[in-house]
SEDREN-147496 format. One record per atom (N, C-alpha, C, O): residue in three letters; y, z negated, x. Coordinates in steps of 0.1 Angstrom, whole numbers, plus 5000, padded with zeros to 4 digits. Example, Ala and Ser with C-alpha at 12.3 -4.5 7.8 and 13.67 -1.06 7.14 Angstrom:
ALA494349225132;ALA495549225123;ALA496749225132;ALA496749155142;SER497849295128;SER498949295137;SER500049215129;SER501149205134;
This chain:
MET277408275270;MET276308195276;MET275108285280;MET274708365271;LEU274608275292;LEU273508355297;LEU272308315289;LEU271908205288;ASN271608425283;ASN270408395276;ASN269208455285;ASN269108575286;VAL268408365290;VAL267408405299;VAL266108465292;VAL265208505299;PHE266108475279;PHE265008525272;PHE265208665267;PHE264608705257;THR266008735274;THR266308875270;THR265608975278;THR265909095277;GLY264608935285;GLY263809035293;GLY264509065306;GLY264209165312;TYR265408985311;TYR266209005323;TYR265209005335;TYR264408915336;GLN265209105343;GLN264209125354;GLN264909095367;GLN266109115370;HIS264109035376;HIS264508995390;HIS263308995398;HIS262208955394;ASN263409035411;ASN262209035420;ASN261708895422;ASN260508885426;SER262508795421;SER262108655424;SER261708585411;SER262508565402;SER260408545410;SER260008465398;SER260608325399;SER260808265389;LYS260908275411;LYS261508145412;LYS262908145405;LYS263208045399;LEU263708255407;LEU265008255400;LEU264808255385;LEU265508185378;ALA263808325380;ALA263608325365;ALA263208185361;ALA263708145350;ARG262408125369;ARG262007985365;ARG263207895365;ARG263307805356;LYS264007905375;LYS265207815376;LYS266107835364;LYS266707745358;LEU266307965360;LEU267107995348;LEU266507935336;LEU267207875328;LEU265207945335;LEU264507885323;LEU264707735323;LEU264907675313;LEU264507675335;LEU264707525336;LEU266107485332;LEU266307385325;GLY267007565337;GLY268407535334;GLY268707545319;GLY269507465314;LEU268107635312;LEU268307645298;LEU267907515291;LEU268507465282;GLY266707465295;GLY266207345289;GLY267107225291;GLY267407155282;LEU267707215304;LEU268607105306;LEU269907125299;LEU270507035293;LEU270407255298;LEU271607285291;LEU271507245276;LEU272507195271;LEU270407275270;LEU270207235256;LEU270307085254;LEU270907045244;VAL269807005264;VAL269906865262;VAL271306815264;VAL271806735257;LEU271906865275;LEU273206815279;LEU274406855269;LEU275306775267;SER274206975264;SER275307025256;SER275106995241;SER276107005234;GLY273906955237;GLY273706935223;GLY273707065215;GLY273807055203;CYS273607175222;CYS273707305215;CYS272507325206;CYS271407285210;SER272707375194;SER271707395184;SER270707495189;SER271007605193;SER269407455189;SER268307555193;SER268207665183;SER267807775186;THR268707645170;THR268707755161;THR269607865165;THR269307985163;ASP270807825170;ASP271707925175;ASP271108005186;ASP271308125187;LYS270307945195;LYS269708015206;LYS268708115201;LYS268708225206;VAL267908075191;VAL266908165185;VAL267608285179;VAL267208405181;LYS268708265172;LYS269408375166;LYS270008475175;LYS270008595172;THR270408425187;THR271108515197;THR270108575207;THR270508645216;THR268808545205;THR267908595215;THR267308725211;THR267008745199;GLU267208825220;GLU266708955216;GLU265208935214;GLU264608845219;LYS264609035208;LYS263209035204;LYS262309015217;LYS261308945216;LYS262709085227;LYS261809075239;LYS262208955247;LYS263408925249;GLY261108875251;GLY261408755259;GLY260208735269;GLY259408835271;TYR260108625274;TYR259008595283;TYR257708575275;TYR257708505265;SER256608635280;SER255308615274;SER254808485277;SER255208415286;ASP253708445269;ASP253108315272;ASP252508315286;ASP252608205293;GLN252008425291;GLN251508435305;GLN252608405315;GLN252408335325;GLN253708475313;GLN254908455322;GLN255308305322;GLN255608255333;LEU255408245310;LEU255808105310;LEU254808015317;LEU255207925324;ALA253508045316;ALA252507965322;ALA252607975337;ALA252507885345;GLN252908105342;GLN253108125357;GLN254308045362;GLN254207985373;MET255408045355;MET256607975359;MET256307825361;MET256907765370;TYR255507765352;TYR255307625353;TYR253907585357;TYR253507465356;ALA253207675363;ALA251807655366;ALA251607535375;ALA250707445372;SER252307515386;SER252107405395;SER252507275390;SER251907175392;GLU253707265383;GLU254207145378;GLU253407085366;GLU253206965365;MET253007165357;MET252307125345;MET250807145345;MET250107105337;ASP250307215356;ASP248907255357;ASP248407315344;ASP247607255337;ILE248907435341;ILE248607505329;ILE247407595330;ILE247307675340;ARG246407585321;ARG245307675321;ARG245207735307;ARG245307675297;THR245007865307;THR244907935294;THR243608015293;THR243008055302;GLU243108025280;GLU241908105277;GLU242008145263;GLU242708085254;ASP241208255260;ASP241008295246;ASP240008215239;ASP239108165246;ILE240108195226;ILE239108115218;ILE238608205207;ILE239208295202;TYR237308185205;TYR236508265196;TYR235808185185;TYR235508065187;LEU235508255174;LEU234608205164;LEU233408295163;LEU233608415163;SER232208245161;SER231008325159;SER230708335144;SER230808245137;ASN230308465141;ASN230008485127;ASN228808595126;ASN229008705130;ASN227708545122;ASN226508635121;ASN226208705134;ASN225908825134;GLY226308625145;GLY225908685158;GLY227008755165;GLY226908785177;SER228108775159;SER229308845165;SER230408745168;SER230508645160;LYS231208775178;LYS232308685182;LYS233608745178;LYS233808865180;LYS234508665172;LYS235808715168;LYS236908625176;LYS236808505175;LYS237808695182;LYS238908625189;LYS239808575178;LYS240308645169;VAL240108445178;VAL240908385168;VAL242208325173;VAL243108285165;GLY242408325186;GLY243608265192;GLY243508235207;GLY242608295214;THR244408155212;THR244408115226;THR244507965227;THR245007895218;LYS244007915238;LYS244107765241;LYS244807755254;LYS244407805264;THR245907665254;THR246607635266;THR246307485269;THR246607395261;THR245807455281;THR245507315285;THR246507275295;THR246707335305;PHE247107155293;PHE248007095302;PHE247406975309;PHE246906885302;LEU247306965322;LEU246706855329;LEU247706765336;LEU247306655340;LYS248906805337;LYS249906725344;LYS251206705335;LYS252306685341;LEU251006715322;LEU252206705314;LEU252706565313;LEU253906545312;PHE251806465313;PHE252206325312;PHE251706245324;PHE250606265329;LYS252606155328;LYS252206065339;LYS251305955333;LYS251305935321;SER250705875341;SER249805775337;SER250605675328;SER251605625332;GLY250105645316;GLY250705555307;GLY251805615298;GLY252205545289;GLU252205735301;GLU253205795293;GLU252705855280;GLU251605905280;THR253505845270;THR253205905257;THR254306005252;THR254206065242;THR255406015260;THR256406105257;THR256706185270;THR256406145281;ILE257306305268;ILE257606395279;ILE258906355285;ILE260006365279;THR258806295297;THR260006245304;THR260706345312;THR261906335315;ASN259906445317;ASN260506555325;ASN261106655316;ASN260406745310;ARG262406645313;ARG263106725303;ARG263206875307;ARG263406965299;SER262906905320;SER263007045324;SER261807125318;SER261907245317;TYR260807055313;TYR259707115307;TYR260107175293;TYR259307255288;ARG261207135288;ARG261707185275;ARG261807345276;ARG261707405266;GLY262207395287;GLY262307535289;GLY261007605285;GLY261007715278;TYR259907555289;TYR258607605286;TYR258407605271;TYR258007705265;PHE258607495265;PHE258307485250;PHE259307565242;PHE259007605231;TYR260507575247;TYR261507665240;TYR260907805240;TYR261007875230;GLY260407855252;GLY259907985252;GLY258708005243;GLY258508105236;ARG257807905243;ARG256607915235;ARG257007915220;ARG256407985212;SER258007835216;SER258507825202;SER259007965198;SER258708005186;LEU259708035206;LEU260208175203;LEU259008265200;LEU259008335190;ASN258008255209;ASN256808345207;ASN256008305194;ASN255508385187;ILE255908175192;ILE255108125180;ILE255808175167;ILE255208215158;ASN257108155167;ASN257908205155;ASN257808355153;ASN257708405142;LYS257808425164;LYS257708575164;LYS256408615158;LYS256308705149;ARG255308545162;ARG254008585157;ARG253708515144;ARG252708555137;GLN254508415140;GLN254208345127;GLN252808285128;GLN252008275118;SER252408235140;SER251108175142;SER251008025138;SER252107965136;TYR249807975139;TYR249607835136;TYR249107755148;TYR248407815156;VAL249607635150;VAL249407565162;VAL248707435159;VAL249107365150;LEU247707405167;LEU247007275166;LEU247107215180;LEU246607275190;ILE247707095181;ILE247807025194;ILE246906905194;ILE246906825185;LEU246006895204;LEU245006795205;LEU245206715218;LEU245306775229;GLY245306585217;GLY245406495228;GLY244006435232;GLY243206405223;HIS243806425245;HIS242506365250;HIS242806265261;HIS243806275268;THR241906175264;THR242006085275;THR240606065282;THR239606125277;ASP240605995293;ASP239305965299;ASP238905835292;ASP239505785283;ASN237805775297;ASN237305655291;ASN237705525297;ASN237105415294;SER238805525305;SER239305405311;SER240005325300;SER240705375291;GLY239805185300;GLY240405105289;GLY239705105276;GLY238605165275;LYS240305045266;LYS239705035253;LYS239805175245;LYS240805245246;ALA238705205238;ALA238705325230;ALA239805335220;ALA240405445218;ASP240105225213;ASP241105225203;ASP242505255209;ASP243305335203;LEU242805205220;LEU244005225227;LEU244105375232;LEU245205435231;ASN243005425237;ASN243005565241;ASN243305655230;ASN243905755231;LEU242705625218;LEU243005705206;LEU244505705203;LEU245005815200;LYS245105595204;LYS246505585200;LYS247405665211;LYS248305735207;VAL247005655224;VAL247705725234;VAL247605875232;VAL248605945233;SER246405915230;SER246206065228;SER246906115216;SER247506225216;ASP247006035205;ASP247706085193;ASP249206095196;ASP249806185191;LYS249705995203;LYS251205995206;LYS251506115215;LYS252606175213;ARG250706145224;ARG251006255233;ARG250906395225;ARG251806475227;ALA250006405217;ALA249906525209;ALA251106535200;ALA251706645198;LYS251506425194;LYS252706425185;LYS254006455193;LYS254906525188;SER254006415205;SER255206435214;SER255406585216;SER256506635215;ILE254306665218;ILE254406805220;ILE254806875207;ILE255606965207;SER254206825196;SER254606885183;SER256106865180;SER256706955174;ASN256606755184;ASN258006725182;ASN258906825190;ASN259906865186;GLU258406865202;GLU259106955210;GLU259207095203;GLU260307155202;LEU258107135197;LEU258107265190;LEU259007255178;LEU259707355175;LEU258907145171;LEU259707135159;LEU261207125162;LEU262007175154;THR261507075173;THR262907065178;THR263507205179;THR264707235176;PHE262607305183;PHE263107435185;PHE262707525173;PHE262507645174;LYS262707455161;LYS262607525148;LYS261307595145;LYS261407695137;VAL260207565151;VAL259007615146;VAL258707565132;VAL258907445130;ASN258207645124;ASN257907605110;ASN257007485110;ASN255907485115;ASN257507375104;ASN256707245104;ASN255407255097;ASN254507175099;LYS255207365088;LYS254007385081;LYS253007455090;LYS251807485086;HIS253407495102;HIS252607575111;HIS252207495123;HIS251507545132;VAL252607365124;VAL252307285135;VAL251507155131;VAL251907085122;TYR250307135138;TYR249407025135;TYR249106955148;TYR249007015158;TYR248906825147;TYR248506755159;TYR247406645156;TYR247306605144;LYS246706615166;LYS245606505164;LYS245206455177;LYS245106525187;GLY245106325178;GLY244606255190;GLY243106235189;GLY242606185179;LEU242406275199;LEU240906255199;LEU240406155209;LEU239206135211;GLY241406085216;GLY241005985225;GLY240006035236;GLY240206135242;GLU239005945238;GLU238005975249;GLU236706045243;GLU235806055251;TYR236806085231;TYR235606135224;TYR235206275227;TYR234106315223;GLN236006355234;GLN235606495237;GLN235906525252;GLN236706605255;PRO235106455261;PRO235306485276;PRO234806625279;PRO233806675273;VAL235406685289;VAL234906815294;VAL234306795308;VAL233806895314;ALA234306675313;ALA233806645326;ALA233306505327;ALA233606425318;SER232606465337;SER232106335339;SER233206235341;SER234206265349;ASN233206115335;ASN234206015337;ASN233805925349;ASN234505825351;LYS232805965356;LYS232305885367;LYS233105915380;LYS232905845390;THR233806025380;THR234606065392;THR236106075389;THR236406105377;ALA236906065399;ALA238306075397;ALA238706215392;ALA239606235384;ALA238006315398;ALA238306455394;ALA237906485380;ALA238606555373;GLY236806425375;GLY236406445362;GLY237306375352;GLY237706435341;LYS237806255355;LYS238706185347;LYS240006265345;LYS240706265335;ALA240506325356;ALA241706405356;ALA241606525346;ALA242606555340;LEU240406585346;LEU240206695336;LEU240106645322;LEU240506715313;ASN239706525320;ASN239606465306;ASN240906425301;ASN241206415289;ARG241906385310;ARG243206345306;ARG244006475304;ARG244806515313;ARG243906535292;ARG244506665290;ARG245106665276;ARG244806585267;VAL246006765274;VAL246506795261;VAL246306945259;VAL246607025268;GLU245806985247;GLU245507125244;GLU246407175233;GLU246607115223;LEU247007295235;LEU247807365225;LEU247007485221;LEU246907585229;LEU246407485209;LEU245707595204;LEU246507675194;LEU247007615184;GLU246607805196;GLU247407885188;GLU246507985180;GLU245708055187;PHE246607995167;PHE245808075159;PHE246608175151;PHE247808165149;TYR245908285148;TYR246608395140;TYR246808355126;TYR247708405120;ASN245908275120;ASN246108225106;ASN245508085105;ASN244808035113;PHE245908025094;PHE245407885092;PHE243907875089;PHE243307775094;ASP243307975083;ASP241907965080;ASP241107965093;ASP240107895094;ASP241508035103;ASP240908035116;ASP241107895123;ASP240107845129;LEU242307845121;LEU242507705127;LEU241507605121;LEU240907525128;GLN241407615107;GLN240607515100;GLN239107535104;GLN238407435107;ALA238707665105;ALA237307685108;ALA237007645122;ALA235907585125;TYR237907675132;TYR237607635145;TYR237607485147;TYR236807425154;TYR238507415140;TYR238607275141;TYR237307215135;TYR236707125141;ASP236907265123;ASP235707215117;ASP234407225126;ASP233607135127;HIS234407345133;HIS233207375141;HIS233207295154;HIS232107245158;HIS234307275160;HIS234407215174;HIS234807075174;HIS234507005184;TYR235407025163;TYR235906885164;TYR235506795153;TYR235406675154;ALA235206855141;ALA234906775129;ALA233606695131;ALA233306595124;THR232706745141;THR231506675143;THR231806525148;THR230906445146;LEU232906505154;LEU233306375157;LEU233306285145;LEU232806165145;LEU233906335134;LEU234006255122;LEU232606225116;LEU232406125111;THR231706325117;THR230406315112;THR229706205120;THR229006115114;ALA229806205133;ALA229206105142;ALA229805965138;ALA229105865138;LYS231105965136;LYS231705835133;LYS231205785119;LYS231005665118;TYR231005875110;TYR230505845097;TYR229105765098;TYR229005665093;TYR228205825105;TYR226905765106;TYR226905645114;TYR226105545112;GLU227805635124;GLU227905515132;GLU228405395123;GLU227905285123;ARG229505425115;ARG230005325107;ARG229005285096;ARG228905165093;LYS228305385090;LYS227305355080;LYS226205265085;LYS225805165079;LYS225705285097;LYS224705205103;LYS225205065106;LYS224504965103;GLN226505055111;GLN227104925113;GLN227204845100;GLN226904725100;ASN227604905090;ASN227804845077;ASN226404795071;ASN226304675066;GLN225404875073;GLN224104835068;GLN223504715076;GLN222904625071;GLN223804715089;GLN223304605098;GLN224004475094;GLN223404375094;GLN225304495092;GLN226104375088;GLN225604315075;GLN225604195073;GLN225404405065;GLN224904365052;GLN223604285053;GLN223404185047;LYS222704335062;LYS221404275064;LYS221604135070;LYS220904035066;LYS222504125079;LYS222803995085;LYS223303895075;LYS222903775075;ASN224303945067;ASN224803855057;ASN223803815046;ASN223803695042;GLN222903905043;GLN221903875033;GLN220903775039;GLN220503675032;THR220503785052;THR219603695058;THR220203555059;THR219603455056;ALA221503555063;ALA222203425064;ALA222303355050;ALA222203235049;SER222503435040;SER222603385026;SER221303325022;SER221303215015;ASN220203385025;ASN218903335022;ASN218503205029;ASN217703125024;LYS219203185040;LYS218803065048;LYS219702945045;LYS219502835050;ARG220702965036;ARG221602855033;ARG220802745026;ARG220002765018;LYS221102625030;LYS220402505025;LYS221002465011;LYS220402405003;THR222302485010;THR223002444998;THR222902564988;THR222902674992;PRO222802534975;PRO222602634965;PRO223902714964;PRO225002664966;PRO223802844961;PRO225002934961;PRO225902894949;PRO225402844939;LYS227202924951;LYS228102894941;LYS227802984928;LYS227503094929;LYS227902914917;LYS227602984904;LYS228603104902;LYS229803084903;LEU228103214899;LEU228903334897;LEU229503334883;LEU228803294873;PRO230703394881;PRO231303404868;PRO230503504859;PRO230203604864;THR230303464847;THR229503554838;THR230103574824;THR229403574814;LYS231403574824;LYS232103594812;LYS231703734805;LYS231603834812;ASN231503734792;ASN231103854784;ASN229803914791;ASN229804034793;TYR228903834794;TYR227603874801;TYR226803974792;TYR226603944780;ILE226404084798;ILE225404174791;ILE224304194801;ILE224604224813;ASN223104184797;ASN221904214805;ASN221704364805;ASN221204424796;PHE222104434816;PHE221904574817;PHE220604614822;PHE220304734824;GLY219704524825;GLY218404554830;GLY218304594844;GLY217404664848;GLY219304544852;GLY219404584866;GLY218404504875;GLY217704414870;GLU218404544887;GLU217504474897;GLU218404394907;GLU219604414907;PRO217904294914;PRO218704224924;PRO219304314934;PRO218804414938;TYR220604284937;TYR221304364946;TYR220604374960;TYR220304264966;ASP220504494965;ASP219804514978;ASP220504634984;ASP220404744980;ILE221304604995;ILE222004715002;ILE221104825006;ILE221604945007;ASN219904795010;ASN219004905015;ASN218605005004;ASN218005105007;LYS218804964991;LYS218505054981;LYS219705134975;LYS219605204965;VAL220805124982;VAL222005194977;VAL222205314986;VAL222305304998;ASP222405434980;ASP222605554987;ASP223805634982;ASP223805754982;ILE224805564977;ILE226005624971;ILE226705704981;ILE227005824979;VAL226905654993;VAL227705725004;VAL226905845009;VAL227505945012;ASP225605835009;ASP224805955013;ASP225006065003;ASP225106185007;ALA225006034990;ALA225206134980;ALA226606194980;ALA226706304975;LEU227506124985;LEU228906174985;LEU229006294994;LEU229706394990;GLY228406295006;GLY228506415015;GLY229606395025;GLY230306295025;PRO229806495033;PRO230806485044;PRO232206465038;PRO232606525029;ILE233006375045;ILE234306345041;ILE235206475043;ILE235106535054;LYS236006505034;LYS236806625035;LYS238006615045;LYS238606505045;GLN238206715053;GLN239306715062;GLN240306825057;GLN240106945061;SER241306785050;SER242206885045;SER243206915056;SER243306855066;ARG244007025053;ARG245007065063;ARG245906955067;ARG246406945078;TRP246306875057;TRP247306765059;TRP246606655067;TRP247306575074;ALA245306645067;ALA244606535074;ALA244806555089;ALA244706465097;LEU245106685093;LEU245306705107;LEU246506635113;LEU246606615125;PHE247406605104;PHE248606535108;PHE248406385110;PHE249106315117;SER247306335104;SER247106195103;SER246406145116;SER246006215124;LYS246306015117;LYS245605945127;LYS244205985128;LYS243606005117;ALA243706005140;ALA242306045141;ALA241405955133;ALA241505835133;PHE240406015127;PHE239405945119;PHE240005865107;PHE239505765102;ALA241205925102;ALA241805855090;ALA240905865078;ALA240805775070;ASN240205975077;ASN239205995066;ASN237905935069;ASN236906015069;GLU237805805072;GLU236505745076;GLU235705735063;GLU236205735052;PRO234405725065;PRO233505705054;PRO233705575047;PRO234205475053;PRO233505565034;PRO233705445026;PRO232705335030;PRO231605375034;PRO233005215027;PRO232005105028;PRO230805145018;PRO231005215009;PRO229605095021;PRO228405135013;PRO228505114998;PRO227905184990;THR229205004994;THR229304974980;THR230704924977;THR231504884986;CYS231104924964;CYS232404874960;CYS232504724962;CYS233604674963;LEU231304654963;LEU231304514966;LEU231904484979;LEU232404374982;ASP231804584989;ASP232304565002;ASP233704625004;ASP234204625016;ASP234204674994;ASP235504754995;ASP236604674987;ASP236304574981;MET237804734988;MET238904674980;MET239804794977;MET240004884985;PRO240504784965;PRO241404894961;PRO242604894970;PRO243004794976;LYS243305014969;LYS244605024976;LYS245704974967;LYS245404904957;ASP246904994970;ASP248004954962;ASP247905024948;ASP247205114946;LYS248704974939;LYS248705024926;LYS249005174926;LYS249905224933;ILE248305254918;ILE248505394918;ILE249705424909;ILE250105354900;LYS250305544911;LYS251405594903;LYS250905684892;LYS250305784895;GLU251005634880;GLU250505714869;GLU251505834866;GLU252705814866;LYS250905944863;LYS251706064859;LYS250806164852;LYS249606154852;THR251506254844;THR250806354837;THR251006484844;THR252106524847;LEU249906564846;LEU250006694852;LEU249606804843;LEU249106774831;SER249806924847;SER249207034839;SER247707034840;SER247106984850;THR247107084829;THR245607074829;THR244907134841;THR243907084846;SER245507244846;SER244907314857;SER245107234870;SER244407274880;ASP245907134870;ASP246207054882;ASP245206934884;ASP245406854893;TYR244306914874;TYR243306814875;TYR242006864880;TYR241706984879;LEU241206784886;LEU239806824888;LEU239106844875;LEU239406774865;PRO238106934875;PRO237506964862;PRO236806844855;PRO236106764862;GLY237106824842;GLY236606714835;GLY237306574838;GLY236906474833;MET238406584846;MET239006454850;MET240506464846;MET241406414854;SER240806524835;SER242206544831;SER242506444819;SER242706484808;HIS242606314823;HIS242806204813;HIS241606204803;HIS241906194791;LYS240406224808;LYS239206224799;LYS238406094799;LYS238506014809;ALA237706074789;ALA236805954788;ALA235405994794;ALA234906104791;TRP234805904801;TRP233405924806;TRP232605794801;TRP233105684802;TRP231405824796;TRP230605704791;TRP229105734792;TRP228705844794;ALA228405624791;ALA226905634791;ALA226305514784;ALA226805404784;LYS225205544776;LYS224405434770;LYS223405384781;LYS222905464788;MET223305254781;MET222305194790;MET221405094783;MET221704984780;GLY220305154778;GLY219505074769;GLY220105064756;GLY220505164750;LYS220304944751;LYS220904914738;LYS222504914740;LYS223204904730;ASN222904904752;ASN224304884755;ASN225005014759;ASN224405114762;ALA226305004761;ALA227105124765;ALA228305084773;ALA228804974772;VAL228805174782;VAL230005144790;VAL230805274789;VAL230405384791;LEU232105254787;LEU233105364785;LEU234205344796;LEU234705234798;ILE234505454803;ILE235705454812;ILE236705554807;ILE236405664805;ASN237905504805;ASN238905594799;ASN240305544803;ASN240705424801;PRO241205634808;PRO240905774811;PRO240505794826;PRO240905704834;VAL239805904829;VAL239605944842;VAL240506054845;VAL240406164839;ALA241506034854;ALA242506144857;ALA242606154873;ALA243206064879;ILE242206264878;ILE242206284893;ILE242906424896;ILE242506524890;ALA243906414904;ALA244706534908;ALA243806624916;ALA243106584925;LYS243806754914;LYS243006854921;LYS243506864935;LYS242606884944;LYS244806864938;LYS245306894951;LYS244806804962;LYS244406854972;ASP244706674959;ASP244306584970;ASP243406474965;ASP243206374972;ALA242806494953;ALA241806394947;ALA242506254946;ALA241806154949;THR243706254942;THR244506124940;THR244306084925;THR244606164916;PRO244005954923;PRO244005914909;PRO245405894903;PRO246305844910;VAL245605944891;VAL247005944885;VAL247005864872;VAL247905884864;ALA245905784869;ALA245905704857;ALA245005584860;ALA244105584868;ILE245405474853;ILE244605344855;ILE243605334843;ILE244105314832;PRO242305344846;PRO241405344835;PRO241105204830;PRO241205104837;THR240605194818;THR240105074812;THR238605084811;THR238105194806;VAL237804984814;VAL236404984813;VAL236004894801;VAL236304774801;SER235404964791;SER235004894779;SER233404884779;SER232704974782;ILE233004764775;ILE231504744774;ILE231104714760;ILE231804634753;TYR230004774756;TYR229604754742;TYR228204694742;TYR227304744749;LYS228004594734;LYS226704524733;LYS226004574720;LYS226604574710;ASN224704614721;ASN224004664709;ASN224904774703;ASN225204774691;TYR225204884711;TYR226104984707;TYR225705054694;TYR226605094686;LYS224405074691;LYS224005144679;LYS224405074666;LYS224805144657;THR224404944666;THR224804874654;THR226204814655;THR226804764645;ASN226804804667;ASN228104744669;ASN229004834677;ASN228804844689;LYS229904914670;LYS230705004677;LYS232004944682;LYS232905014688;LYS232204814681;LYS233304744686;LYS233004684700;LYS232004624702;ALA234004714709;ALA233804674723;ALA233704524724;ALA234504444719;LEU232704474732;LEU232604334735;LEU233804284744;LEU234304174742;ALA234204374753;ALA235304344762;ALA235904474767;ALA235204574769;LYS237204464770;LYS237904584777;LYS238604524789;LYS239404434788;TYR238304584800;TYR238804534813;TYR239704644820;TYR239304754822;PRO240904604823;PRO241704704832;PRO241104704846;PRO240504604850;SER241204814852;SER240504824865;SER241504884876;SER242504944872;ALA241204854888;ALA241904924899;ALA241005034904;ALA239705024903;VAL241605134910;VAL240805254913;VAL241005294928;VAL242105274934;LYS239905344934;LYS240005404948;LYS239105524948;LYS238005524943;VAL239605634954;VAL238905754954;VAL238705804969;VAL239705804977;TYR237505844972;TYR237205904985;TYR236906054983;TYR236106084974;ASN237606134990;ASN237506274989;ASN236506344998;ASN236806335011;ALA235406394994;ALA234506475002;ALA234606615000;ALA235406664992;GLU233806695006;GLU233906845005;GLU233606894991;GLU234406974986;ASP232506844985;ASP232206894972;ASP232206784961;ASP232206824949;ASN232406664964;ASN232306554955;ASN233406454958;ASN234106464968;ILE233606364948;ILE234506244951;ILE233706114948;ILE232806124940;LEU234106014955;LEU233505884951;LEU234605814943;LEU235705774949;PHE234305784931;PHE235305724921;PHE234905584920;PHE233805544914;ARG235705494926;ARG235305354927;ARG236305264918;ARG237505274920;LEU235705194909;LEU236505104900;LEU236204964903;LEU235004914904;PHE237304884903;PHE237204734905;PHE237704664893;PHE238904684889;ILE236904574887;ILE237304504875;ILE238304394879;ILE237904314888;GLU239404384873;GLU240504294877;GLU240304154871;GLU241004064876;ASP239504144861;ASP239304014855;ASP238203944864;ASP237103974863;LYS238703844872;LYS237803774881;LYS236703694874;LYS235703654881;LYS236903664861;LYS235903584854;LYS234803664848;LYS233803614842;SER235003794848;SER234103884841;SER232703894849;SER232703884861;SER231703914841;SER230403934848;SER230304074854;SER229604094864;LEU231004164849;LEU231104304854;LEU231904304867;LEU233104254867;ARG231404344878;ARG232104344891;ARG232804474895;ARG234104474896;CYS232104574896;CYS232704704900;CYS231704814897;CYS230504794894;ILE232204944899;ILE231405064896;ILE231605164906;ILE232705184910;ASP230505224911;ASP230605344920;ASP230105464913;ASP229005464908;LEU230905574914;LEU230405704908;LEU230705814917;LEU231805824923;VAL229705894920;VAL229906024927;VAL230006134917;VAL229006164910;LEU231206194916;LEU231506294906;LEU231706434913;LEU232306434924;PRO231206544907;PRO231406674913;PRO232806724911;PRO233406704901;LYS233306794921;LYS234706844921;LYS234806984915;LYS235807024910;TYR233707054914;TYR233707194910;TYR232807214898;TYR232207324897;ALA232607114890;ALA231607134878;ALA232207214867;ALA233407234866;THR231307274859;THR231707344847;THR231607254836;THR231107134837;SER232007294824;SER232107204812;SER230707154809;SER230507044803;LYS229607224813;LYS228307184809;LYS227707084820;LYS226607034818;GLU228507064830;GLU228006984841;GLU228806854844;GLU228806794855;TYR229606814834;TYR230506704836;TYR229606574835;TYR229606504824;SER228906544845;SER228206414846;SER228106364860;SER228206444869;ALA228006234862;ALA228006174875;ALA226706214882;ALA225606224876;LEU226806244895;LEU225606284903;LEU224906154908;LEU223706164909;LYS225606054910;LYS225105924914;LYS226005814909;LYS227205834908;GLY225405704906;GLY226305594901;GLY225605464901;GLY224305454899;LYS226305354904;LYS225805214904;LYS226805124897;LYS228005144899;LEU226305044889;LEU227104934882;LEU226704804887;LEU225504774887;TYR227604724892;TYR227204594897;TYR227804484888;TYR228904484884;TYR226904384886;TYR227404274877;TYR226704144881;TYR225704134887;ASN227304034877;ASN226803894880;ASN225803854869;ASN225903884857;ALA224803794874;ALA223803724865;ALA223603584869;ALA224203544879;THR222803504862;THR222703364866;THR222003344879;THR222203234885;ARG221303444884;ARG220603424897;ARG221103524907;ARG220403564916;GLY222403554906;GLY223003644916;GLY223403774911;GLY223403804899;ILE223903864920;ILE224403994917;ILE223204084914;ILE222204084921;ARG223404164904;ARG222404264901;ARG223104404901;ARG224304414899;MET222304514902;MET222804644902;MET221904734893;MET220704704892;VAL222504834888;VAL221804924879;VAL222305064880;VAL223505084882;ASP221505164879;ASP222005304879;ASP222905334867;ASP222605284856;PHE223905404870;PHE224905424859;PHE225405574860;PHE226105604870;LEU225005654851;LEU225305804852;LEU226105844839;LEU225505914831;PRO227405814839;PRO228205854827;PRO228406004826;PRO228306074837;LYS228806054815;LYS229106194812;LYS230506204805;LYS230906104799;LYS231106314806;LYS232206344797;LYS231706414785;LYS231206524786;PRO231906354773;PRO231406414761;PRO232006554758;PRO231706614748;
């Protein structure tokens, strides 16, 4: 079988392109393993530039070097290939199978260099933003699937749809929209450069989304509070089983800064595989949130937990009373809770060391760059204790195992109250 990636030379670039197109079709029609093709290919093949020239008119390929700035100097970290005609209007999969020749050639080069690839889908602003986001994500995924088909290391390929949020031209003209409907293949020498470039050029989207969502939540809370104050009928009596007066103040969303203290939501390498904006900021309080499905409890090695969160108890005295959370168990790798804690409340703790009540809780964790938001929901609906928000440091030493910020919410006879709660690990 003729292998067109052996550096075969011919005066006609059209002939080389036809051979390359033929290989893509042959792979589809024959079901021949792409692994076998890679194994039988000599080290020398078509460069990325040659491949781009072969498909320049059909796929409208544009290439450029990409750089990162550090202390005033620029460092080349990879290349960016932009495709403007890869998908027809409304398409989310590559229907022109002759393009497989291009991606086969790129996969050989990527494997040879052992580089890392980030594929980003973009759209213009026609139609609904949510739909555009889905379309761009599917297009980016479609290209990643092409590379994976040709045995590129799946740990080296990442994709993300960014919808209409990163235009490079005005959406007021047809020419501008055509430039915005693009897919980018960014190839990096190492993963650290990929992550740094993504954080610098694209993570700002998530920050903007964070503040937009935060503002919307606060506005909605204000509307709900205003509507509640205007009700003519008295509010339904709140459950106050095992009530303890923690000395809190009336609940006021404008006085809650838990999410601000959390900091930027972390974008891990695996988050690049997920739907855009998957790591959205949390609702402002646990009162506005709800837990995920039941967590899977498991025991890890001590070094695999976040510091101070290896099945440890956290507690704090609040006036004459006390609250204990046990156990707190969070995996270091992805800030996943691996134990279901019980929340115990003590009335007049100094003279009474027996818990007034012990409540099983549901847990939800939000992972930020330096901290986590540890959110507990009391599962006994009759309890006066509602939920707890704690911002805990991820990289604390043994002398710093204490909450950076915390709020405890509970029912009282005149409505919901909140109080600062800053537990420590003894």
